[in-house]
N, C-alpha and C positions, 0 to 999 in steps of 0.2 A: 505493500500500499503505499502511495506516496506520502510525504510529509503533511501535506495539506490534504483532508480530506475532500474529496470531489464527488459531487452528487448531482445526479441527472434526473429530474422530475417529469413524468410524462403525464401531461395534464390535457383534459379535454372540456374542461367548464361545467362537468356534470356533478350531482351531489357525490357520486361515488370518488371522483377525483378530488373534491373537496375534503372528504374524509382521509384522502391519502395525505393531504397537506396537514390536516391535525393529527395523523398518525406520526409525523415527524418528530413532534414533542414526546411521543410515546416510546420511541424505540432506542433510547439512551445515546443519542448524538451529542456531540461535543458542542459546546456553547460559541465556540471561537475556532479560529483557523480551519474554516469550512468554505468551499467554493462551489456554489449551487446554481446550476442552469436548468429552468423551468421551459420546457418545450410544451407548445400547444400546436397539433397538427389539423388544421381544416381539411376533412376528407373530401377535398375536390379537386378537378383538373383544370389547371390553367396553361395557356401556351409559354414559352420562353419568351422573355422580355425583348429578346433580339428579332423576334419575328416580325414584328411591325415598327415602323418609325413614323416620324409625323409626315413626312414626305411619300410614304407609301402604305396608304391604308390597306387593310385586308379587305378587298373589295368581294373575295369568294366566301366572307363569311354572311350567312343569313342573319336577317332580323332575328330569327328564334335562337339561333347560336349566339349572337351577340347579347341578347338577354340573358342568355344563360351564363357568359363570361362575366356580365355585371354583377348577376347574382353571386356567382363564385367568388368575385373579387370582393364584394361585401362580405361575405364568410370569412375570408381570409382577413380582412380588416377587423371584423369583429373577434377573430381569434387572437388578433395581437393586442386587442385591448383587454380581453379576457385575460390573457397570459401577464400583461403588465399589472392588472388587478391582483392577480393571485401571487404575482412575485413581491409585490408590496405587502400582502398577508404574512408571507414568510419572513420578509424582513423586519415587520413589526415584533414577530415572536422571537427571531434571532438578529437582533441589530449587529452584531458583530461578526456575521457571516457576508461573505460577498455573493450578492444575489442578483442573477440576470435571467431576465424572461425574453423568449422569443417565441415568433409564430412562422410556420411554414405550412406548406401543402402537399398531399399526396397519401399514400398508403400509411397510416399511423403507425404500425410496428415497423415498416422498412424503414421510415423517416428517423425514429427514434434510435435504431440500430445504426442507421448511417451516420447520425450526429454523435452517437457515443464513439465511432471509430476516429472522430475528430477530436472530441472533448476529453476522452479516456477518462470517464469515471470510475470510482472504486466502488459506487453503489447506484444502481438505478432504482428508483420509486415508482410504481405504477399502481393504479386502483383497479379493482375488480368491479365488474357491474352487477354488484348483488350477492346475497348469500343463498339465494334459492338455486335449484339444479338449472333453471334456464340461465341464471347469471353466471353460473360455473361452466355452461356451455360456451357463453361468449368468450369466457377467459381464453378457451382454446384458440381464438382467432387473432387476439392481440397480445394480451398480457403473457399467455402461455408461449408465443412465439419468442416474446423479449425474455422470458424466462429462461428458455432453454437455449437460445442462440446468442445472447449477450456474452462478452467475454469478461465479465465482471459478477458481483453479487447482484442479486434483484430482489427487492422486497415488494410483495404483491400484497395490498391492503386492502380489508374488507370492512373498514368503518371504525367508529369510536365504541370502545368498550367501557373505559373508564375516564376519569379525569386526569389531566396532566400530572397532577401531583400525587397520584395514588400509586402504590407499589405495583410493579408489574408481575404477571404470572407467565411463564415461559416455558416452552418445551424445546429440548433439544433431541432430534433423531440422531442417536449416536450408534455406531457400527465399528469404530476403531480404525477406519481408513483415514488416509489424509483429508479427505474432503470433510470427514466428521471433525477431526480435529481443527480444521480452520473453523468450523461454526463454534466449536467452543471457545476458541479464541476470540473469535468476534464478539461473542456474548461477554466474555470476560473483561475485554477491554473497553466495553460500552460504560456509560455513566447513567446506572439504575437509580431508582428512588429507593431509600432506605426501606427494608423489608420486603424486597422483591425476592421472588421466589423462581427457582429452576428446576424441573424435573428432567434428568437425562434418560431417556427412554431407550433401552436395548431392547432389540426383538430378534429372538433366536429364530432367524430366517436360515434355512439350510444352505442356499447358495451363497450368501454373504459370508456365514460363519466359515463355510469350507474354504473359500477363496481367501479369507483374511486371517483366520485362525486355525484352520483344520479342525475345527469343532472341539477345540481345547477349552472346557467351561472356565477353568481357573484363570486362563489368560483373557478370556473374554471378560470375565468379572474385573480382573485388575486393571484392565483398560478403561472400563467404565468408572471405576473408582478412583483413577487417577485423573479423569475429566472432572469428577465432582470435586475433588480436592483442588483443583485449580481454581474452580468456580468459588468455592469456599473461601479461599484466600484473597479474594477480592470483596468481601463481605455478603456475597449472595447466600441466601439460604437455598442450597442445592442438595438434592437426594437423587439416589441412583434406582431406576426401576426395571427390572428385567422381565419380559412378558416373552410367551411363545405365539406364533403365529406369522402373519402376512405384515410387514412394516408398513404398507400403504394403508392397511386397515387399523392396525393396533396403535399407531401414532395418532391418527385421527380421533379414535375413539377416546383415548386419555386426554387429548387435548381438549374435547368437547366436555368431557366429565369433569374435568378441573377447570373449566372456564378460561382457558388460556387465552392471553392477548396475542400471542405470537409464536409460531413454530419456527425454529431454526434448524435447517437441514443442509448438509455438507453436498457439494459436487464438484467434481474437478473437471479439467478438460478432457476432451475425448481421446485419450491416448491408449486406452485397451478396452476390450470388449466389456470388462467389468464395470469400468466407467460409464461406459455409454448406457449399459443395463440400468447402473445404478441412479443415473440421471433421468432417463427416460422412463423407468418403471416405477421408481420411487420417490425422488425429489419434485419432478413435475407433476405426477399424480397426486401427491399432497398438495401441491399448490393449486391445483385444479380444483380439488374436492373440499379443502379445509373451510371449517366455518369462521376462521379467525384469520388474522394476516399470517403470511408466510415469508420467510426471508432464505433464499436459496444462496448459500455462501460459497463462493469461489475466489481464488486468488484473482488479482486484477491482471489479465493477459493484456490489455491494451498497452501496459508500460513498456 
């Protein structure tokens, strides 16, 4: 991670996106030394600026198309105003941050990922359209694409559960892999309210355990205990829970039962078949199905 934390917020002006802004106060982010770029993407088509000059009008454009272009230009202008207003809201809460807001047009997921290649964020924050099954299906088209294809951590938020000054309830899906250790380190390095709690959930899933530990239960438990100890050393109330079953199901069940604010899961770059399996089958599935916010943690590969 760079010395200055860089955050890219994907914003669309909806209530769900506003919830993502509120969630910035709930995920332990530092109060200074942060550079944040808020991007709003108007999902419209506009021709390149160099297609027309004052002396060369586009005579081939029909009146209907011209009206469509005017409408799209207005939507882009509205997005720019909306983005600036959202940027001001963030700055009011975090006056020591460097906050910038911009608007563009095109396919939202593609534009956010394109901007990330240039901005090189440590974290992308995106809102999910709802907690219902229909809302989670929408996640697959935009947020899920960002979560699976970004080269940095991605925080998918699903609204405000508690006030800013209340202790957080967190879940870490832990399997002893490098990606899981990144998730533990991320939680340990954040600034949480006193009394915040973390449950480190280890699921005895045969594929993961055989690959990482060759199913040695004592090694499995020791890895989880080390993670818990690291969290406790930062002042967090942390405990280890080992369950049997499918990680995609068991982690979600425990998060819902405990009223978790956020689930942290690790995912590394696609360097092996196991890592592709873990991201596609576990991390992405949890992000798509959880009733609370989810942060998929990975190193910043933009650097």
